[in-house]
C-alpha positions, 0 to 999 in steps of 0.5 A, a space after each residue: 854294397 857301397 852306398 853312393 846316394 841316399 834319399 829318404 821321404 817321410 821316414 823318421 825325422 827325414 821329411 825329404 833328405 838326400 845325401 851324395 856319398 860320392 865325389 867327382 875327382 881324385 884328391 891330391 895327397 888324400 890321407 885315405 887309401 882306396 876311395 874307389 871301386 877296385 878295378 874302376 879307378 875313377 869311380 870315387 866314393 866316400 870310404 869314411 863317413 863321419 856323421 855328427 849332429 845334435 841329439 835326436 837328429 837322426 844319426 842312429 835312425 840313418 844306421 837302422 835304415 841303411 841296415 833295413 835297405 840291405 835286408 830288403 835287398 838280400 831277403 826281399 822283405 821290408 822290415 817295419 822297425 827299420 823304417 818308422 813313418 813320420 806322417 802316417 797319413 802319407 806315403 814314405 819312400 827310400 831311394 838308394 844308389 849303390 855299387 857292388 862287385 862285378 862292376 855294377 851300379 844299382 838304384 832301388 826305389 821303394 814306396 810304401 804306406 801304413 794301413 789302418 792296422 799299422 801294416 806297411 803296404 808296398 805301393 811301388 818298387 823300382 830297380 835298375 843297374 848299369 855296368 860301370 865301364 873301366 873309365 866310368 866315374 860315379 857321376 857318369 853312371 849315376 846319370 845313366 841310372 837317372 835316364 833308365 828311371 826316367 825312360 822306364 827301362 827303355 834306355 839300355 840297362 844291365 837289369 830293370 824291374 818296376 812294379 806298382 800295386 793296385 790300391 789297398 794292395 802290396 807289391 808282390 816281390 816274387 819276380 824281384 827275388 830273381 835279383 841277387 845282391 852280394 856283399 856283407 855288413 856289420 852294424 853296431 847300433 846304439 840301443 835304448 836297451 842293451 844287447 849282447 853280441 856273440 863272441 864268435 870271431 872275437 880276436 883274443 889279441 885285439 880284445 886284450 890290447 883294447 881292454 888294457 888300453 881302456 883300463 890299465 889295471 887289466 893285467 891280461 885276457 885269457 881264453 876259456 875253453 871246454 871239451 865239446 864231449 864229441 869223439 874228436 875230443 876238441 876244445 871249444 871256446 866258451 868265453 874270455 876271462 879279463 884278469 886284473 892286477 889285484 886278481 879280480 876277474 870279469 867273464 865274457 860269456 860265449 853269448 857276449 854277455 859281461 858277467 859282474 860288469 859293474 867291475 868295469 867302467 862304462 867305457 871299458 864295458 863298451 870296449 868289449 863290443 867295440 873289440 868284436 867290431 874291430 875283430 870283424 874288420 881286421 878279419 875281412 882285411 886279413 882275408 881280402 885279396 886283390 881280385 876283380 870280384 872283391 865283396 863290398 862291405 859296409 861297417 856302421 859304428 854308432 856312438 859306441 865311444 860316448 864314454 871314452 876319452 877323445 884321444 882314445 876315440 880318435 886312436 880307435 877310429 884311426 885303427 879302424 880306418 887303417 884296417 878297411 879293406 878294398 871295396 869297403 865303406 865305414 860310417 861312424 856317428 859321434 857327438 865329440 867335436 874333437 873328432 874333427 882333429 882326425 886327418 881326413 878329407 873334408 868330404 868324410 864329414 857329414 852333419 845332420 841338422 834338425 829343425 823342429 821335427 825335420 832333419 836334413 843332411 849338411 855336407 861339409 864339402 859343399 859349404 867349404 870347397 877347399 880341404 880345410 883342416 880347421 873344421 873344428 873352428 867352423 863347427 864352433 862358430 856354427 858355420 854349418 848351423 848344426 849346433 843345438 839350440 840352447 835357449 830353453 836351457 839358458 832360460 832356466 839359468 
């Protein structure tokens, strides 16, 4: 699915925050291809979203909530870990507009609260979808969704669902399960505890080229295979061996774990998971075809290059953007201000500003109406008001 609007109330640091992920008109000479729903050339959405902000502003939390929304829609289950409620005495909610294959524009609203035991009770679920006409813009279909929600489904909609629970109870999602949402996603979120990634789908050539770029002392990457012991006598991929010029080697197991990882720098270590992420995008790109029912894909890469040179970071992001297939959307979070040197439209940059315990989205395109390429200077001069407050650190000097 492709997100076109998000709203969070009392979730994580977002007390009441809304983000528009569409734009009204086609850009002249845009550096990004295909920022529209395939088959609907006027339905524009932000294909690349670069998210930046101070520490603990909510970048990773946003990724977890997007992941949680997609899980809720696909599995009809609310995962509490994805939606930390800030004020436990009040209700929390999320609302999301998204487009899918089949030319449908959807809206989902879910309201819930935590009971005394900490269990979430869903008090309200509201959902609607409208058909996207051949010449419809995202603005037009968003207005249709507004009207459907305001008129409780009386306005013509493709589908409509609304359920409210009695006090102390939770909404039953049995009837909502009739709504099936297709599409896919890949989230690589930063964790306080390291997690490994299965190597299935990891492209050996991509792994080798990226690893050798991150560390020139790497000579090659070899596949490790074993006989499966079955009648067909087939070799099975069990891992990769990263070989160095001095004959050292590092093993990447089939669970994605890097053995003797101390041989790698932190940036090169992270490049293994990054290679898996890029392999997935490249695979989707190579297998996609131009049909009117192209699966919508979302990719979220969260601060995975914190230990990488800025030139290399920009090269990797440029590579990823070049491999984005039709009907895909890419989110990337970073602290590196050199990211503003990328040749991207200004609407691709979104800031998250935190004041005390509340975060809001700051849309660069709302403040700078022209597609100004000197975005870094505006950030340095704190035009967007997102630079961290250094007063307490300065007091120690």
